[in-house]
N, C-alpha and C positions, 0 to 999 in steps of 0.2 A: 242416495246413490243417483249418477246421472242416468236418466232415461230419455227414450227416443219415442216420439209420436209423430208420424208423418202429418204435416199441415197441408192444406188445400193445394193441390198442383206440385208438392215438392216432398222430398225424402229427405230425412235427416238421419245421421248414423252417430252412434257413439263409437268411440276409437279406443286403441290399445295402449292409451296414456295411463301410467301407474298412478292412480289416486294415492293420497297420502293421509295419514291418520293422525289424530291428536289423541292425547291420552293423560289420565291422572298420574303424575310421577309416582305416586305410592303404589300403582299396580305392578306388578312383576310376574314374569313366568307365564304358566298357563292361564292364570286368571286375567292376565291383562289382555291374552289374546282371545278369550273367551268373551271378554267385554266389547273388544273390536269387532269379533263376529257377529255380535248381537245388535251393535250399534254401527252399522255399515256407513250410515250417512256422516259419521264422524271423519272417515277416511276421507271424504271429498272436501271437508270444511278446511283442512290445512292446506290442500292444493289451492282452494279459492284464496285464502288468507295469502299464500305465498304468491298467486297471481297478482293479487292487489298491491304487494308491496312492489313487486316488479314493474307494474304498470305506474305506480305512485312516483318510483324512483325514476323511471324514464321521462314522465312527464317533468320532474323537477329539473333533471338533466337538460332537457330539452328547452325548456322556457327561462330557466335561470343561468345555465351555464352558456358561454359564449361557444357558438358552433364553429367546427374545423373551417378554415379558409377553403373557398372553392379553387383558389389558383395557387401555384406553387409559392413558396416563400423561403427566405434563407433562415436556417437555423440559429437562433438565437446564440449568439457568443461564438459562433463558428461559421464565419462568413464564406468557407469553403464548402459547405454541405446545404443542400436544398431539400426541404421537406415537400413532398408531393402535395398537392392540393387534392381535395375529396373528388373534384370533377375535371381538373386538368391534368392529365396523366402524364404528359411528357414534357411539361414546364415550357410550353410554346406560347404561352398565354390565350390560348384556346381552350374553352370546355369541350372534352371529348364525351362526358358523360352529363345525364341530366335531361335528356329527352326520353319520354315514355309514352308508348302507344296502347290502348286497349287492346287485348288479345283477341287476335283473328286468325284461326288456323288456315282459313283459305288465302289469306294474304301472303305474298311473297315473303314478308319479313315476320308474319306471325305475330308479334306484337310484343311487349314487355320494353326492357331498356334498349335503345337505340346502342349501336357499335358494341355488341355483345363480346367481342374478342378483348376489349379493353374496360368495359363496364359490366359491373353486377350487381343484382338486387339485393340490398341488405336491408333487413326490416326493422323498423323502429316504430313503436307503436304510435308516436304523434307524428314523426317527419313523414311517415309514409301516407298521412291524409292529403299530401300532395305526391303522388307515386314517383314523380321525377327526381324528388329529392333523395330518394332511396337509391338512385341509379348513381353508383360511386366507383372510383376507380379500382382495378384490380391491381396486385402487386405486379411490378415489372417483370417480363420474361427475358431470358437470355436471346441473343442475336441469332441462335440457330435453330429457333422455334419455326415449324412449318407454317405456311400461310396458304389459305385457300380463296383470299379474295378475289383472284383473277377468274376463278371459276364460275362464279355467280352462284354457287350451292349454298343454301341457307346455312349460316354458322349460328349453332345455339350458344355460342361462347367457348370458354376452356372446359375440357373435360375433367370432371371429377366424379368419385363414386359417391353412392348414397350417404355413406357416413363419414365422408370427409376423411377416410383413412389414406387417400391419395388425392392430391391436387396436382394439376399438369397444366402446362401451357399448351397443350395439343388442341387444334380446333376441332370442335364437336360439331361435325357436319351432318346435315339431314336431307338429302337428296329424296325428290318426290316421284322418281320413276327410274326405270332400266337406263335409259339414255343419260341423265344426269349422273347415274353411279357410274355408268361405264367410263364416261367422260373424265369423271374424278379419279378413277384409277389410272387412267392413261396419264392425266396430269401429276399424280403423284409418282408414277413410275419416271417420267420425264425430269422430275426435280430430286430423284433419288430418296423420296419419302418412303417410310413404311405406311401400311394401311392397317387399321385395328377396328373390327366390328364390335359395336356395344348394343348392348340390351337397355334394360332400364337403371344398369349402373350399381347394381346391389352386390356385385362381388366384392368381397373385402380386399382381396390382393390385387397385384397388377396384371391380372388376366386380360385385361384390356390394353392397358399400358401403363408403364411406371414414369414417373417425372424424368424429364429430358426433351431434347429437341428432335425434330425429324420425323414425326409421327402424326399423322391424320386421323382422327376416330371418325367412323362412319356409324349413324344410328339409322334404323328405319322407321323413326318415329313419324314422319311425314310421307312415308313411302305408300304408294298404291300400286299392288299387283295388277298385271293384265288378266282380263277375261276371268275364268273361274278359278285361278289362283288367288284371287281376292277372298273369294267366300263360296263355297259349294258343297252342300250336303247330299251324300248319296247313302239311301237306305236299301236293305237287301233282307232277304227272307230271315226270319228268326228274331227279328229285332237289330240285326247286325247292322253297323252303318261306318261310314269313313267321312271325313270332313278335310276338304283342302281349305287352306287359309293363309292369308297374309301373315308372314313370319314376323312382322313389326307390330301385330296384334297384341294386346295383353290378353290375360286370360279372363279377365272381366268382358272384354269385347266378344270374345269366342262364347263365353257363357251366356251372354245377352242374346244371342243367336240360337244355342243348341239346348238350353236348359228349359225355355217354355215347351220344347218338344220332348222333354224328358230324357234327352241324351246327354252324356257326360263323358270327360276323359276317363280312362280306367283308374287314375289316380289325380290328387290334387292335393295342392299346397294350402297353408293356412290363409295366405293373403292373395289378392288379384294383382299384385302390383309388380309383375314380371312380363316382359316381352318373350313371345312363344320361342323365337330363335334363341334368346338366353338360356331359357329352361332345358333346352334340348342338346345345347353346345357346352352344357356344363352338368354336374353331378347333383342335379334338383331332384327332389324326391317328395313325396307326400307321406300320409301316415296308413293308407290303406293296407290291410295286413296281406293281401294276396297280391299285391302290385309292387312295383320297383322304381327304378328311375323314370322320369318322364319322358326321356329320350326312347325308352324301350318300346314306345306306341307309336313311333313314326314310320311310316311304311313307304313313304316317297319324300323327297326335297327337290326344290327349284332352286339353283345356286349360280352364283355368278362367279366364274372364274379369274384369274389374275389379269388376264387379256380381255376382260370384258364380255366374255361370250357367256352364254347361258346353256347350263346343262341340268337335266333331269336325273337325278340319283334314284334308281329305282331297284337295283340288284343289292341283295343283302349283303355280298362281298363288299360293295361300296359302301353301304349305309353303315356297316359296322364301324369304319373309319370316320365318318361323317358325324356320326352321334357322339357327344361329347369329346368334340376335337378342339374346343377352346378358340374357336376363329382363326386356327391355324391353316386351313386348306383353301378357304374363300369365304363367301358372304352368303349366307342362307337366307332366300328370298321369299319361300313358300313352303308349306308343310302339309302333307297328308297324314292324319291321325286316324287310329283306330278310335272308336266311340263305342260305349256300352250302355244299353237302356237302362233306367231306372226310375219305373212309374212312381215308386215310393221312396221317399227318402225322408230320414228324421235325423235332427241334429240338437244336442243337448249336452249340458255338462252334468259329471258325476258330482255328488255332495262333497264338500272340502271336508276332509275326514283325517282325524289324528289317529296315526297308527297306534295300537294298544302297546307295540314294542317295537324298536328298529331291528329288524331280523330278516333274513330272506324270504320266510314263509308269508309274513305279513305284507312285505313288498309285493310279491307276486299273486297274494291274495286279492289286493285291491285292483291289480292289473286284470287279472283274469275273472274275478266275481263283480267287482263294481264296474270295470270297463268292458267286460263281457269280450276280453280279446280273443280274437279268431286266430291264436296261434297254435302250432303243434304241442301237444300235451309235453313234449319232451324239451321244450325251449328252455327251460331253468337249468335242465341238468340235474336236477334232483326232483323228487316226489313234492309238489306244492298244490295248494288248494285250486282245484279247476272251476271254470265257470261255464256258461251256455254257449260260448264261442260264435255269438250271434251279432257282433259289431263288424261294420265295414272298415273302420279306421278308429283310430284313438291317438289323440296327442295329450300327454301327461305331463302335470307339473308338481315339483315336490319341494317343499319348503322345510328346509332343515333348521331355520333359524328362530323357531317359535316356541322352543320349550320342549315341544314335541315334533315328530316328523309329521307334516301334513301333505296330503296328495289331493288333486283334483284331475280330471280329464276332459277333454273337448272329444264326444263320441259322436260316429254316425251310424245310422243302421239303414239297410236298403231292402227294398221289396218285401219278401215274406217274412222278414226279420224286423221291418218297420212297424212294429206293434206295442211300443212303450205308451201307455196312457197319457194323455193330457199335451202331446205334442203332435204338432202338424206332421204329416207323413206325405204331402204333394205340394206342387208349386201354387203359391198365393194366385188368387183370379187375376189380380193386375200386376203379375210378375215382369209383363214386358215393359208396362210404364214404369215401375221401380227401377228397373235397370237403365232406362233412359234418363231418370232423374239423377241417378247415382252418376252416370257419366257426364251429367251437364252440371253438377254441382261445382260452385266455385271454390278455389282452394289457393294457398299462397304457394307456388312454386319456389323452390330453394334458389332458382337462377333467374327467373324472368318476372317474378311477381304472380298477379292474379291470372288464373286461367281456369278453365273446366277441369275436373277431377280426371275425366279420361284422357284428356291431352297431357296433363302432369305426369299421371302414373306411366305413361306410355314411354315418355321422355326420360323422367328422373327418378322413377319408382315412388315410394311411399312420401307423399308430402307431409309436411309438419302438422301438428294438431291444430285445432280450431274449436272455438267455445260459442254457445249460443244459448238464449233464454228462450224457451218456448213453453205455451201452457202454464206458466209459472214455474218452471222447472229449468236447471242447467244443463245443458247437453254439451258432447264433445263430438266433433265430426265435421264433414264437407259441409260448406255453405254457411259458417261460422265467422267469428272473429278470429284473427290469428292468436293462439296460444302459445307462448314461447316456452314450451314444456324444458326444453334443455337449458335454457336461460334461468329457469326457475329452479332445477335441479343443481345448476352451478351455483346460484345464489345460496341454496340451501347448503351445498358443499361448503361455501366459504365460512357459514357459521357453525358448522359442523365441529364438534368438541367445544362449542362455546354455549349458547343456549341450548342445543341439542347435540346430544352425543352422536358421533359418526356411527357407533355400533346400534343405537336405538334407531337412527334413520334407516340404516341397512335392514333392520327387521322390519320396519314399517313397509319398506318399498317392496320387499320379498313377498310379504303377506298380500299387500294388495295387488299385486300382479296375480296372484291366484283369485282373490275376489272379483277382479274386473272380467275374468273369462266369461262368466255365465250372462253379464249384461251384453258383452259384444256378440254371444252367440245368439241372444234371443232378439237382438236387433236386427241381423242379417236372416234370421230364420223366419222372421214376421215377414221380412221384404222380399226375399228370393228363396230360402229354403234350399241352397245349393252346395252345402258343406263348407264353404269359405266363411272365414269369421273375423278376418282383419282387412281394413281398408286404409288405415294410416298408422304411422309409428314413430316415437321418438327414436333418434339415434342410440343405439346401443352397441356394445362390444360382444360379438358372438363367436364361439369357437364350436364346432360341431364335429363328431367323430363317429365312425361305423365300428360295432363292438359286436363280437359273439354273444348271441343271447345268454348263453350260460355264465357269461362274465358280467352281466348287467348289474346284477347287486354289488358286485365288488368294484365296479367302477362308480356306483352311486355312494357307495359307503367310503371311498377314498374321497370323493367330492365333498362329502357332509363332513368328513374331518377338516379338510382344507378350509371349508366354510366357517365352521365352528372356532378353528383356531385363529382365523382372522379377526373374529369378533373379541378375542382375549388379548389381543396384540397390543393394547393400550391404546392412547389418544391419537398417535400417530399410525401411519401405515395404510395400506389398502386393506378395505372390508368388501366382501362380496355381498351386493345388494340386490340379487335377483335369484329366484328359484332355479333349480335344474329343469331341464324339458327334455322329454324323449319321446320317441316314436318307434314303430316297428315297420319294416318292408322287406319284401321278397325279391332278391335282384336276380335277373335271368342273365343269360349269357348274349348280350346283342353290342357289345362295342369293344373295341380293341383298347381305349383307353378308360375303360371303367375302372373306379379306384378299388374296387374289391371283387372277389371271386363270385360266381353265383352261391345264393344261399339266403338264409333268413337271419337279419340284423337288427341290432338294436342300436337305435341312432339317437344320439345325446347331444344336447346343446349346454355348454356352462355359458354364463353371460353375466354381463354387469354394466350399468350406465356408467359412462365416462366422466359425466359432470361431478360425481359425486365419489370418485374412484382415487382421489388424490393424484399424484404426479404418474406420468404415463410408465415409469419403470415400476411403480408398485403393482399395477394390474397385469403388466407383460410379464414381470418374474411370477405372480401369482398362476396365470395362465399357463406359463411353462412348467411349473411343477406338477400340474394336473396332466398336460399335454404330456411329459415325460412318463409317468406313471402309466397312462393308459396306452402310451404307444410302444414303451420298452417292456412293460410287465403284461399288458393285457392283449397286445397284438392288435390295437386299434389302428384304424387308417382314416385320415382326415377326409372331410369335405372341402373339396378343393376351391369352392366359392366362399368359404368362410375364413376365419383367423386360424391359422396353423403355423408350423415351423418356425416357433419360437427357439433362437439360439442366442448364446452370449458372444458378443464379438470381442475383437482385440482391446478395444476400449472399456470393456467390462460391461457393457449396456446390452440389455436383451432387447431383440427386434424380431418381428415375425418373418416368414416367407426367406429364411436363409436358405441359400442356393444348397449347403451342405445336407440339408432336409430334403429339399425338393428333389434332388436325384436319387432319392431313396424311394420314391413312390411308386415307380414303375421298373420292372426287371430290365436288364440290358437287351433280352430278345424282344420285349414288348416295344422299346424304345427304338430298336433299330428297325423293327418292322413297320411302324408309324412314319419314321423318319424317311423310311424308302419311299412310301406312298405320298408323305408330304413333298416330298422333292419332284415328284412327278405332277402333282396338281399345282405346284407354286414353284417352277423351277427356278425363278428369279428372287425369291423369298421376300415377296412384296408383302405377305403377311406375317413374316417369322420376326417376331420380337414379342416382348413382355413376359410375364411370368409362365406361361404357356411353354417357351423355348425353354426356360430354367428345368422344367420337368422332363424334358427330353436329353438334357446335357448329361455326360457322364460324370461321376463322381470323381473329384481330384484326390 
């Protein structure tokens, strides 16, 4: 198994990449999985083998196959068409791409590929030994695309979301202060552009913007707030505290300041890689049993309105509109959060366990007894085994594809309940240095190439996987060599149903996700012990839904049926290749646009890796079947930042985020109330575009 041991002066992390397994073809059913459990090292051998194949093929292609021309050239046999060169983007005989500067966040250009509006960094194992060779032309944009070149504001390129569900031509601007931002808004108004704020680009839908022209995207990734709005911690009697912080910071940057003092946000997500403004402008949540959405703990905001003026939002009547507002009211620049003291904290994983039988009693017994879930006794709706209710949070994974139903959980305990033997319950002595090392570890950013993890995660979320060898062992994490996980999965997908059946590969991937959790938790427990356990992630397709707790088993039972049926569908077709995941949260009444009423909810994700999921209509149709049952039969409501709204169009194709679905999320009264406030805050409609406006539109 991949392990992590900090070397002198640096910190290394394992990552949430699914390791892959090898097996004896004679092993079947439960005995096969028992063998894989016993020999976890085998799960990594296939990954290393696949990586070696990808690297070898890349080398052959690069050294033996002629490379694309740098300049434009006629298409052979068709003199009327021209093939764009890899670095001559407009066929003027000049190279727009090819220049690369090492990353320097304090410099006006930052670094990476020059001319980012036309050029992007595309990784190749050997070509990128000379980084400029990986700066290549982006696809051409239509004539109506917005341009911000005249403003002088730093342009990070074209906005795209983390998983590339959406790729646009919108300039991705990153102002450094209030003056630059205000000038940018006035420039956009003068040009009749729309302006959309972006966090770390993790929303799956077009909440930031959709493909099309006339939109400028604004990120706070380089922004510095004035005075105490950059960072200020205030403590009070009884351990109570608040913190004001730059809304462009990530959770990692905030935790690096408050965790050494034993302060925490009331809830926390699995990964660090989200901007704070993004998590309060959307329905982001963690798995703390008594806590709800992240925006519920915001007590003040510093915002910029459409005309460039600054306003402090500190009245609850106003905060209710700004929380979970999808960027439709203005740009959130600073936040004040409630904090809670946790002098003791433990994080660990529960053992991977095969349930004796798949039924409601065994399902809830694992949650309540193994996970010690702090849920109401009535949560299941029927009498089920009860536990000690001592956990602070729980995030559970359930694998239906192993011949038996397997479960594991990432669990935290705090303060008087942090008493599980053999697990640390305080911050490591060198916790400040470990945070600093993590922020400075070098990664390969999806857009600009090499940069520190702290800079990359603040800009474009979770960077791709990396691999390194230390202490004679293989490791995954920041600071290593780029590991093309999704390319490896794509290569495996090409040979699935050949040397390896797609059903078998789906089973391997699903199980190894469970097996990786304990290693990832162990890494960050040893480094910072703050409840987070993810730093990087390969691209995945994720749909998440809020369900009443008494319908949790029914939701999982339907997902189980769908997953098992997919494995029986023959050699062709979509195969579910990831386990189900779920958490619980307790929602308050703090936002006009919160997606569910107050109460305790079961939040579950169904997910899959796209690279081994066949054609896109296969996975979209499969996701729609689960969505329709959960939404129509169980009354589920979607997490707006994930995949949802799958509908079949006139052409017979299934696509997400259908207007006919989006218009049903909120009641007409809620939409009218928010629209009245939005029109007051943004009378010119400067921010009024994207999926958020579809949520407010009437159903046709």
